[in-house]
N, CA and C atoms as an extended XYZ file, in Angstrom:
312
Properties=species:S:1:pos:R:3:atomname:S:1:resname:S:1:resid:I:1 pbc="F F F"
N         6.506        7.683        9.458 N   MET     1
C         7.089        7.051        8.287 CA  MET     1
C         6.113        7.208        7.131 C   MET     1
N         6.654        7.526        5.963 N   GLY     2
C         5.821        7.687        4.784 CA  GLY     2
C         5.334        6.356        4.245 C   GLY     2
N         4.236        6.425        3.527 N   HIS     3
C         3.635        5.220        2.943 CA  HIS     3
C         4.587        4.548        1.948 C   HIS     3
N         5.232        5.339        1.098 N   LEU     4
C         6.161        4.793        0.107 CA  LEU     4
C         7.339        4.109        0.796 C   LEU     4
N         7.880        4.740        1.823 N   PHE     5
C         8.999        4.165        2.567 CA  PHE     5
C         8.606        2.814        3.158 C   PHE     5
N         7.427        2.739        3.736 N   ALA     6
C         6.934        1.479        4.308 CA  ALA     6
C         6.780        0.413        3.223 C   ALA     6
N         6.297        0.809        2.065 N   THR     7
C         6.124       -0.127        0.953 CA  THR     7
C         7.467       -0.669        0.492 C   THR     7
N         8.438        0.217        0.340 N   ILE     8
C         9.767       -0.220       -0.114 CA  ILE     8
C        10.405       -1.128        0.922 C   ILE     8
N        10.311       -0.780        2.196 N   ARG     9
C        10.855       -1.649        3.250 CA  ARG     9
C        10.232       -3.044        3.184 C   ARG     9
N         8.930       -3.087        2.994 N   LYS    10
C         8.236       -4.378        2.938 CA  LYS    10
C         8.703       -5.198        1.737 C   LYS    10
N         8.767       -4.568        0.573 N   LEU    11
C         9.210       -5.276       -0.625 CA  LEU    11
C        10.625       -5.810       -0.461 C   LEU    11
N        11.519       -4.989        0.068 N   VAL    12
C        12.912       -5.420        0.252 CA  VAL    12
C        12.983       -6.567        1.262 C   VAL    12
N        12.212       -6.490        2.336 N   SER    13
C        12.223       -7.560        3.343 CA  SER    13
C        11.718       -8.880        2.770 C   SER    13
N        10.905       -8.787        1.705 N   GLN    14
C        10.387       -9.983        1.033 CA  GLN    14
C        11.269      -10.400       -0.152 C   GLN    14
N        12.455       -9.795       -0.252 N   ASP    15
C        13.375      -10.051       -1.372 CA  ASP    15
C        12.746       -9.735       -2.724 C   ASP    15
N        11.876       -8.760       -2.739 N   ARG    16
C        11.240       -8.323       -3.982 CA  ARG    16
C        11.843       -6.982       -4.380 C   ARG    16
N        13.127       -7.029       -4.739 N   TYR    17
C        13.832       -5.823       -5.144 CA  TYR    17
C        14.845       -6.159       -6.226 C   TYR    17
N        15.237       -5.138       -6.962 N   VAL    18
C        16.279       -5.264       -7.973 CA  VAL    18
C        17.300       -4.156       -7.722 C   VAL    18
N        18.482       -4.357       -8.254 N   VAL    19
C        19.541       -3.350       -8.158 CA  VAL    19
C        19.813       -2.871       -9.575 C   VAL    19
N        19.611       -1.586       -9.795 N   GLY    20
C        19.850       -1.021      -11.120 CA  GLY    20
C        21.325       -1.031      -11.483 C   GLY    20
N        21.607       -0.924      -12.766 N   LYS    21
C        22.992       -0.914      -13.248 CA  LYS    21
C        23.784        0.229      -12.620 C   LYS    21
N        23.187        1.418      -12.575 N   HIS    22
C        23.875        2.565      -11.977 CA  HIS    22
C        24.192        2.286      -10.512 C   HIS    22
N        23.234        1.746       -9.787 N   ALA    23
C        23.454        1.432       -8.368 CA  ALA    23
C        24.555        0.398       -8.206 C   ALA    23
N        24.561       -0.627       -9.048 N   ALA    24
C        25.600       -1.661       -8.968 CA  ALA    24
C        26.988       -1.049       -9.181 C   ALA    24
N        27.087       -0.125      -10.123 N   GLU    25
C        28.361        0.550      -10.374 CA  GLU    25
C        28.773        1.406       -9.175 C   GLU    25
N        27.824        2.145       -8.589 N   ARG    26
C        28.135        2.989       -7.423 CA  ARG    26
C        28.490        2.139       -6.205 C   ARG    26
N        27.831        1.009       -6.020 N   LEU    27
C        28.173        0.117       -4.907 CA  LEU    27
C        29.629       -0.334       -5.034 C   LEU    27
N        29.997       -0.780       -6.221 N   GLU    28
C        31.366       -1.246       -6.441 CA  GLU    28
C        32.366       -0.102       -6.260 C   GLU    28
N        32.051        1.045       -6.834 N   GLU    29
C        32.926        2.214       -6.755 CA  GLU    29
C        33.158        2.651       -5.311 C   GLU    29
N        32.136        2.534       -4.486 N   ARG    30
C        32.215        3.024       -3.110 CA  ARG    30
C        32.529        1.925       -2.093 C   ARG    30
N        32.691        0.704       -2.566 N   GLY    31
C        33.063       -0.395       -1.669 CA  GLY    31
C        31.951       -0.807       -0.717 C   GLY    31
N        30.710       -0.644       -1.148 N   ILE    32
C        29.561       -1.039       -0.341 CA  ILE    32
C        28.996       -2.324       -0.932 C   ILE    32
N        28.671       -3.268       -0.076 N   MET    33
C        28.085       -4.527       -0.522 CA  MET    33
C        26.562       -4.382       -0.576 C   MET    33
N        25.954       -5.059       -1.522 N   GLU    34
C        24.496       -5.009       -1.653 CA  GLU    34
C        23.799       -5.373       -0.344 C   GLU    34
N        24.278       -6.407        0.333 N   TRP    35
C        23.626       -6.847        1.572 CA  TRP    35
C        23.651       -5.746        2.633 C   TRP    35
N        24.676       -4.890        2.593 N   GLN    36
C        24.765       -3.817        3.578 CA  GLN    36
C        23.654       -2.778        3.362 C   GLN    36
N        23.352       -2.503        2.115 N   VAL    37
C        22.286       -1.550        1.806 CA  VAL    37
C        20.931       -2.153        2.176 C   VAL    37
N        20.753       -3.421        1.854 N   VAL    38
C        19.496       -4.106        2.172 CA  VAL    38
C        19.304       -4.180        3.683 C   VAL    38
N        20.340       -4.587        4.402 N   ALA    39
C        20.238       -4.697        5.861 CA  ALA    39
C        20.057       -3.328        6.511 C   ALA    39
N        20.697       -2.313        5.968 N   GLY    40
C        20.615       -0.971        6.536 CA  GLY    40
C        19.270       -0.299        6.350 C   GLY    40
N        18.487       -0.781        5.395 N   LEU    41
C        17.189       -0.168        5.133 CA  LEU    41
C        16.250       -0.306        6.325 C   LEU    41
N        16.308       -1.426        7.006 N   ASP    42
C        15.398       -1.677        8.126 CA  ASP    42
C        15.539       -0.631        9.224 C   ASP    42
N        16.779       -0.208        9.505 N   ASP    43
C        17.023        0.803       10.531 CA  ASP    43
C        17.241        2.187        9.932 C   ASP    43
N        17.073        2.296        8.625 N   GLY    44
C        17.313        3.561        7.946 CA  GLY    44
C        16.313        4.643        8.326 C   GLY    44
N        16.740        5.867        8.092 N   GLU    45
C        15.915        7.043        8.386 CA  GLU    45
C        15.539        7.717        7.078 C   GLU    45
N        14.248        7.867        6.855 N   MET    46
C        13.795        8.509        5.633 CA  MET    46
C        14.238        9.977        5.617 C   MET    46
N        14.855       10.387        4.521 N   ILE    47
C        15.262       11.779        4.337 CA  ILE    47
C        14.145       12.526        3.618 C   ILE    47
N        13.723       11.977        2.493 N   VAL    48
C        12.653       12.595        1.707 CA  VAL    48
C        11.936       11.506        0.917 C   VAL    48
N        10.662       11.729        0.739 N   GLU    49
C         9.843       10.824       -0.050 CA  GLU    49
C         9.221       11.644       -1.170 C   GLU    49
N         9.434       11.190       -2.408 N   ARG    50
C         8.885       11.908       -3.562 CA  ARG    50
C         7.915       10.969       -4.297 C   ARG    50
N         6.708       10.931       -3.809 N   SER    51
C         5.687       10.025       -4.353 CA  SER    51
C         5.278       10.380       -5.777 C   SER    51
N         5.434       11.635       -6.145 N   ALA    52
C         5.023       12.081       -7.476 CA  ALA    52
C         6.171       12.058       -8.483 C   ALA    52
N         7.338       11.561       -8.089 N   ALA    53
C         8.491       11.530       -8.992 CA  ALA    53
C         8.177       10.672      -10.215 C   ALA    53
N         8.747       11.063      -11.342 N   SER    54
C         8.533       10.332      -12.581 CA  SER    54
C         9.867        9.811      -13.093 C   SER    54
N         9.964        8.621      -13.561 N   PRO    55
C         8.859        7.740      -13.909 CA  PRO    55
C         8.340        6.905      -12.731 C   PRO    55
N         9.076        6.872      -11.615 N   ASN    56
C         8.661        6.070      -10.466 CA  ASN    56
C         8.854        6.863       -9.172 C   ASN    56
N         7.989        6.630       -8.190 N   PRO    57
C         8.156        7.307       -6.901 CA  PRO    57
C         9.474        6.904       -6.247 C   PRO    57
N        10.075        7.846       -5.502 N   VAL    58
C        11.412        7.663       -4.942 CA  VAL    58
C        11.421        8.013       -3.462 C   VAL    58
N        12.245        7.275       -2.711 N   VAL    59
C        12.500        7.615       -1.319 CA  VAL    59
C        14.017        7.626       -1.120 C   VAL    59
N        14.511        8.658       -0.425 N   GLU    60
C        15.929        8.749       -0.079 CA  GLU    60
C        16.054        8.384        1.390 C   GLU    60
N        17.007        7.516        1.695 N   VAL    61
C        17.133        6.970        3.040 CA  VAL    61
C        18.557        7.124        3.552 C   VAL    61
N        18.685        7.615        4.786 N   ARG    62
C        19.993        7.664        5.456 CA  ARG    62
C        20.209        6.299        6.092 C   ARG    62
N        21.282        5.634        5.662 N   GLU    63
C        21.606        4.309        6.179 CA  GLU    63
C        23.004        4.335        6.780 C   GLU    63
N        23.339        3.300        7.523 N   THR    64
C        24.632        3.239        8.203 CA  THR    64
C        25.310        1.906        7.922 C   THR    64
N        26.583        1.971        7.550 N   LEU    65
C        27.385        0.758        7.363 CA  LEU    65
C        27.793        0.198        8.725 C   LEU    65
N        28.211       -1.063        8.774 N   PRO    66
C        28.624       -1.655       10.049 CA  PRO    66
C        29.721       -0.872       10.775 C   PRO    66
N        30.573       -0.135       10.030 N   ASP    67
C        31.642        0.643       10.672 CA  ASP    67
C        31.166        2.018       11.148 C   ASP    67
N        29.861        2.312       10.970 N   GLY    68
C        29.301        3.576       11.424 CA  GLY    68
C        29.225        4.658       10.363 C   GLY    68
N        29.764        4.415        9.182 N   THR    69
C        29.732        5.390        8.105 CA  THR    69
C        28.305        5.517        7.560 C   THR    69
N        27.828        6.747        7.478 N   GLU    70
C        26.488        6.980        6.956 CA  GLU    70
C        26.540        7.217        5.447 C   GLU    70
N        25.492        6.787        4.778 N   PHE    71
C        25.365        7.014        3.346 CA  PHE    71
C        23.896        7.172        3.003 C   PHE    71
N        23.643        7.694        1.811 N   LYS    72
C        22.269        7.850        1.329 CA  LYS    72
C        22.002        6.791        0.277 C   LYS    72
N        20.900        6.086        0.442 N   ALA    73
C        20.435        5.133       -0.560 CA  ALA    73
C        19.159        5.685       -1.173 C   ALA    73
N        19.074        5.620       -2.482 N   VAL    74
C        17.881        6.074       -3.182 CA  VAL    74
C        17.173        4.834       -3.730 C   VAL    74
N        15.938        4.659       -3.280 N   TRP    75
C        15.111        3.518       -3.679 CA  TRP    75
C        13.900        4.024       -4.440 C   TRP    75
N        13.466        3.272       -5.438 N   SER    76
C        12.234        3.617       -6.137 CA  SER    76
C        11.280        2.427       -6.087 C   SER    76
N        10.016        2.708       -6.349 N   HIS    77
C         8.996        1.663       -6.372 CA  HIS    77
C         8.539        1.481       -7.811 C   HIS    77
N         8.839        0.312       -8.359 N   LEU    78
C         8.395       -0.011       -9.713 CA  LEU    78
C         7.010       -0.632       -9.587 C   LEU    78
N         6.010        0.194       -9.629 N   ARG    79
C         4.635       -0.247       -9.349 CA  ARG    79
C         4.152       -1.335      -10.286 C   ARG    79
N         4.432       -1.189      -11.573 N   GLU    80
C         3.949       -2.191      -12.535 CA  GLU    80
C         4.559       -3.563      -12.276 C   GLU    80
N         5.827       -3.591      -11.840 N   SER    81
C         6.510       -4.854      -11.560 CA  SER    81
C         6.278       -5.331      -10.132 C   SER    81
N         5.865       -4.412       -9.276 N   GLY    82
C         5.645       -4.768       -7.872 CA  GLY    82
C         6.932       -5.028       -7.115 C   GLY    82
N         7.998       -4.295       -7.490 N   VAL    83
C         9.286       -4.468       -6.816 CA  VAL    83
C         9.867       -3.107       -6.444 C   VAL    83
N        10.796       -3.135       -5.502 N   ALA    84
C        11.589       -1.957       -5.162 CA  ALA    84
C        12.866       -2.014       -5.993 C   ALA    84
N        13.418       -0.849       -6.286 N   LYS    85
C        14.662       -0.791       -7.059 CA  LYS    85
C        15.649        0.117       -6.349 C   LYS    85
N        16.856       -0.392       -6.116 N   LEU    86
C        17.928        0.448       -5.602 CA  LEU    86
C        18.468        1.239       -6.785 C   LEU    86
N        18.345        2.559       -6.699 N   VAL    87
C        18.712        3.442       -7.804 CA  VAL    87
C        20.174        3.862       -7.712 C   VAL    87
N        20.614        4.271       -6.509 N   THR    88
C        21.994        4.712       -6.322 CA  THR    88
C        22.317        4.797       -4.837 C   THR    88
N        23.589        4.969       -4.534 N   VAL    89
C        24.058        5.212       -3.168 CA  VAL    89
C        25.113        6.310       -3.213 C   VAL    89
N        25.134        7.146       -2.169 N   HIS    90
C        26.102        8.243       -2.070 CA  HIS    90
C        26.567        8.363       -0.626 C   HIS    90
N        27.828        8.668       -0.427 N   PHE    91
C        28.316        9.013        0.905 CA  PHE    91
C        28.019       10.485        1.154 C   PHE    91
N        27.759       10.835        2.398 N   PHE    92
C        27.513       12.231        2.754 CA  PHE    92
C        28.820       13.009        2.842 C   PHE    92
N        29.908       12.346        3.205 N   ASP    93
C        31.208       12.967        3.383 CA  ASP    93
C        31.891       13.145        2.025 C   ASP    93
N        32.286       14.365        1.685 N   GLU    94
C        32.936       14.639        0.399 CA  GLU    94
C        34.171       13.782        0.164 C   GLU    94
N        34.963       13.524        1.208 N   ASP    95
C        36.170       12.726        1.036 CA  ASP    95
C        35.840       11.339        0.510 C   ASP    95
N        34.753       10.756        0.976 N   TRP    96
C        34.348        9.420        0.506 CA  TRP    96
C        33.914        9.502       -0.951 C   TRP    96
N        33.167       10.534       -1.301 N   ARG    97
C        32.668       10.634       -2.667 CA  ARG    97
C        33.787       10.899       -3.658 C   ARG    97
N        34.862       11.511       -3.209 N   CYS    98
C        35.978       11.824       -4.110 CA  CYS    98
C        36.964       10.664       -4.212 C   CYS    98
N        36.691        9.567       -3.527 N   GLY    99
C        37.544        8.401       -3.645 CA  GLY    99
C        38.791        8.453       -2.794 C   GLY    99
N        38.871        9.377       -1.812 N   SER   100
C        40.074        9.467       -0.988 CA  SER   100
C        39.912        8.681        0.314 C   SER   100
N        39.195        7.608        0.212 N   ARG   101
C        38.922        6.735        1.359 CA  ARG   101
C        40.209        6.215        1.991 C   ARG   101
N        41.234        6.007        1.178 N   ASP   102
C        42.495        5.459        1.681 CA  ASP   102
C        43.308        6.462        2.498 C   ASP   102
N        42.893        7.719        2.503 N   ASN   103
C        43.642        8.746        3.208 CA  ASN   103
C        43.343        8.815        4.695 C   ASN   103
N        42.513        7.936        5.187 N   GLU   104
C        42.154        7.992        6.612 CA  GLU   104
C        43.278        7.515        7.491 C   GLU   104
């Protein structure tokens, strides 16, 4: 596990995180609840860690919803504030991203 990923997990477990406006919009658009992303982080699998990303380091995490659907959550570390930030969420399946969720 990467150092940044461990830091973000720790901050989130301590409720030291914020949800960005873009992330809040994507959560609503995709029907994902904030608590699901937070809870999924603990068992999440790091996809990539970009410690040198600007303006803040970023980690992409594969997470799973209670129904088994996988999605990617992008978290950043706001070092000056000492908090983690949920940047966005995306489904891996194109059908989910295109909004055809009701076609199942």
